[in-house]
C-alpha positions as CSV (number, residue, x, y, z in Angstrom):
1,X,25.4,-4.6,41.9
2,X,26.6,-8.0,43.1
3,X,28.5,-10.2,40.7
4,X,27.4,-13.8,41.0
5,X,29.2,-16.4,38.9
6,X,27.3,-19.7,38.3
7,X,28.4,-23.3,38.7
8,X,25.9,-25.8,37.3
9,X,26.4,-29.4,38.5
10,X,25.7,-32.7,36.6
11,X,27.3,-35.9,37.8
12,X,29.5,-33.9,40.2
13,X,31.0,-31.9,37.3
14,X,30.8,-28.2,36.4
15,X,28.7,-27.9,33.2
16,X,26.7,-25.4,31.2
17,X,23.6,-26.0,29.2
18,X,22.0,-23.9,26.4
19,X,18.4,-22.8,27.0
20,X,18.1,-25.5,29.8
21,X,18.5,-28.3,27.3
22,X,20.3,-31.3,29.0
23,X,21.4,-32.6,25.6
24,X,23.4,-29.4,25.1
25,X,25.6,-30.2,28.2
26,X,29.2,-29.1,28.0
27,X,31.6,-30.0,30.7
28,X,34.0,-27.2,31.8
29,X,35.7,-28.7,34.8
30,X,35.6,-32.1,36.6
31,X,36.1,-30.3,39.9
32,X,33.6,-27.5,40.9
33,X,35.7,-26.7,44.0
34,X,38.6,-25.7,41.7
35,X,36.3,-23.3,39.8
36,X,34.9,-21.8,43.0
37,X,38.4,-21.2,44.4
38,X,39.4,-19.5,41.2
39,X,36.4,-17.1,41.6
40,X,37.3,-16.4,45.2
41,X,40.9,-15.7,44.2
42,X,39.6,-12.9,42.0
43,X,37.7,-11.1,44.8
44,X,34.3,-12.6,44.0
45,X,32.2,-13.1,47.1
46,X,29.0,-14.8,45.8
47,X,28.2,-18.0,44.0
48,X,25.0,-19.3,42.3
49,X,25.2,-23.1,42.6
50,X,22.7,-25.1,40.6
51,X,22.0,-28.8,41.2
52,X,20.8,-29.8,37.7
53,X,20.6,-33.5,38.8
54,X,18.4,-32.3,41.6
55,X,16.2,-30.3,39.2
56,X,15.6,-33.5,37.2
57,X,15.2,-35.7,40.2
58,X,12.9,-33.3,42.1
59,X,15.0,-33.5,45.3
60,X,18.4,-32.4,46.4
61,X,21.2,-34.5,44.9
62,X,24.6,-32.7,44.9
63,X,24.6,-31.4,48.5
64,X,28.1,-32.9,49.1
65,X,29.5,-30.5,46.5
66,X,27.7,-27.6,48.2
67,X,29.2,-28.8,51.5
68,X,32.7,-29.0,50.0
69,X,32.6,-25.5,48.4
70,X,31.1,-23.9,51.5
71,X,33.7,-25.6,53.7
72,X,36.7,-24.7,51.6
73,X,35.9,-21.2,50.4
74,X,34.3,-18.2,52.0
75,X,31.8,-17.7,49.1
76,X,28.2,-16.8,50.0
77,X,26.3,-19.5,48.1
78,X,22.7,-19.4,46.9
79,X,21.7,-23.0,46.0
80,X,18.9,-24.3,43.8
81,X,17.7,-27.1,41.8
82,X,15.0,-29.6,42.8
83,X,14.4,-28.2,46.3
84,X,10.9,-29.5,47.1
85,X,10.7,-30.3,50.8
86,X,11.6,-28.9,54.2
87,X,14.1,-31.8,54.4
88,X,15.8,-30.6,51.2
89,X,16.1,-27.1,52.7
90,X,17.4,-28.5,56.0
91,X,20.1,-30.4,54.0
92,X,21.0,-27.3,51.9
93,X,21.4,-25.0,54.9
94,X,23.3,-27.6,56.9
95,X,25.7,-28.0,54.0
96,X,26.4,-24.3,54.0
97,X,24.0,-22.5,51.7
98,X,23.4,-18.9,52.6
99,X,20.2,-18.7,50.5
100,X,18.2,-21.2,48.5
101,X,16.3,-20.6,45.3
102,X,12.8,-22.1,44.8
103,X,11.2,-22.0,41.4
104,X,8.9,-24.9,40.5
105,X,7.8,-25.3,44.1
106,X,6.5,-21.7,44.0
107,X,4.3,-22.5,41.0
108,X,3.2,-26.0,42.0
109,X,3.0,-25.8,45.8
110,X,2.7,-22.1,46.8
111,X,1.8,-22.9,50.4
112,X,5.1,-24.8,50.9
113,X,7.0,-21.8,49.5
114,X,5.1,-19.4,51.8
115,X,5.9,-21.6,54.8
116,X,9.6,-21.4,53.9
117,X,9.4,-17.6,53.8
118,X,7.9,-17.7,57.3
119,X,10.2,-20.3,58.7
120,X,13.5,-19.1,57.3
121,X,12.9,-15.4,56.5
122,X,12.8,-13.5,53.2
123,X,16.6,-12.9,53.3
124,X,17.2,-16.7,52.9
125,X,14.6,-17.6,50.3
126,X,15.0,-16.4,46.7
127,X,12.1,-16.8,44.2
128,X,13.2,-18.3,41.0
129,X,11.1,-16.8,38.2
130,X,12.3,-18.3,35.0
131,X,10.4,-17.4,31.9
132,X,9.8,-18.7,28.4
133,X,7.5,-16.5,26.3
134,X,6.6,-14.6,29.4
135,X,5.3,-17.7,31.1
136,X,7.0,-19.2,34.2
137,X,8.8,-22.4,33.4
138,X,9.2,-25.3,35.9
139,X,10.9,-28.7,36.4
140,X,14.3,-27.7,35.2
141,X,12.7,-25.7,32.4
142,X,11.2,-28.8,30.9
143,X,7.6,-27.6,31.4
144,X,5.9,-24.2,30.8
145,X,3.2,-23.3,33.4
146,X,0.2,-21.1,32.9
147,X,1.6,-18.5,35.2
148,X,2.4,-15.2,33.6
149,X,5.7,-13.8,34.7
150,X,4.9,-10.3,36.0
151,X,1.7,-11.1,38.0
152,X,3.6,-14.1,39.4
153,X,6.5,-11.9,40.7
154,X,4.0,-9.3,42.0
155,X,2.0,-11.9,43.9
156,X,5.2,-13.1,45.7
157,X,6.5,-9.6,46.3
158,X,3.3,-8.8,48.0
159,X,3.7,-11.9,50.2
160,X,7.1,-10.7,51.4
161,X,9.6,-12.0,48.8
162,X,12.7,-9.7,48.6
163,X,14.9,-11.5,46.2
164,X,14.0,-12.7,42.7
165,X,16.3,-14.4,40.1
166,X,14.7,-13.9,36.7
167,X,16.1,-15.9,33.8
168,X,14.8,-15.4,30.3
169,X,15.3,-19.0,29.1
170,X,15.5,-18.0,25.4
171,X,18.6,-16.1,26.3
172,X,20.3,-18.6,28.7
173,X,23.6,-19.8,27.5
174,X,23.2,-18.1,24.1
175,X,25.7,-15.3,24.7
176,X,23.3,-12.8,22.9
177,X,22.9,-10.3,25.7
178,X,20.5,-10.2,28.7
179,X,16.8,-9.3,28.6
180,X,17.2,-5.7,29.7
181,X,13.8,-4.6,28.6
182,X,12.1,-7.3,30.6
183,X,14.1,-6.4,33.7
184,X,13.2,-2.7,33.2
185,X,9.6,-3.7,33.1
186,X,9.8,-5.8,36.3
187,X,11.6,-3.0,38.2
188,X,9.1,-0.4,37.0
189,X,6.3,-2.5,38.6
190,X,8.2,-3.3,41.8
191,X,11.1,-0.8,42.2
192,X,12.2,-2.0,45.6
193,X,12.5,-5.6,44.5
194,X,16.1,-7.1,44.7
195,X,16.2,-8.4,41.1
196,X,19.0,-10.7,40.1
197,X,19.4,-10.8,36.3
198,X,20.3,-14.2,34.8
199,X,20.8,-15.5,31.3
200,X,22.4,-14.1,28.2
201,X,25.2,-12.0,29.6
202,X,27.7,-12.0,26.8
203,X,30.2,-9.3,27.3
204,X,31.5,-7.0,30.0
205,X,29.5,-4.0,28.7
206,X,26.3,-5.8,29.7
207,X,27.2,-5.3,33.4
208,X,27.0,-1.5,33.7
209,X,23.8,-1.6,31.7
210,X,22.2,-4.0,34.2
211,X,23.6,-1.9,37.1
212,X,22.1,1.3,35.6
213,X,18.6,-0.1,35.4
214,X,18.7,-1.1,39.0
215,X,19.4,-4.9,39.1
216,X,20.7,-5.9,42.6
217,X,22.8,-8.7,41.2
218,X,23.8,-10.5,38.0
219,X,24.5,-14.2,37.4
220,X,27.2,-14.9,34.9
221,X,27.8,-18.4,33.5
222,X,28.9,-19.2,30.0
223,X,30.4,-15.8,29.4
224,X,33.1,-16.6,32.0
225,X,33.6,-20.2,30.9
226,X,33.9,-19.2,27.2
227,X,36.3,-16.3,28.1
228,X,34.0,-13.6,26.9
229,X,34.4,-11.9,30.3
230,X,37.6,-12.4,32.2
231,X,37.8,-12.8,35.9
232,X,40.2,-9.9,35.9
233,X,37.5,-7.7,34.5
234,X,35.1,-8.8,37.1
235,X,37.7,-8.2,39.8
236,X,38.1,-4.6,38.6
237,X,34.3,-4.1,38.4
238,X,33.9,-5.2,42.0
239,X,36.6,-2.8,43.2
């Protein structure tokens, strides 16, 4: 199982929110590159980089930070937040993203998302399936759509999506443990899906549990920043 720390960006700074609420913003570091280098120093190979300004603005904003981290580390970066157009994707990939995550666009403009799958390939495009009360949430989690989570994932899996990041918004940033039962349910439906768990990871013991049920990766945010899980523990888990 891949260990994927998260860096969320607002105003060029590394922040965390609780349940996607921008008013709950807490700044952890003024320099996201410093954070990324620390991850790399502990043997971490992957990074989930979220442009929260982009999610609000509905277009890519913090691509210079992506470019800086990609240029000065060897981390494989998946980048998301407000990606809405072919031009947004062009900028993201040119700035060093290995993969991009599309969430709202897959709900609101499915044809655009399908065209990205065709153009860039399923190994480059991650479906962001973020849920609140089992409904897919969009626009930086500020809106709940009418799409039900499991049929939504199934539809895209049948269209060729390989990777899905699923966040249970009620868990995100709350340090109360991940939605293991939800992930089990998803993997029971689509057992060859590369499911990346996100939201709620609170302690090291959550990781073997997610690995055991078949998650391909896990995104860890606040648990690292609040020292609930040490980078040393992650380094040993990776080894």
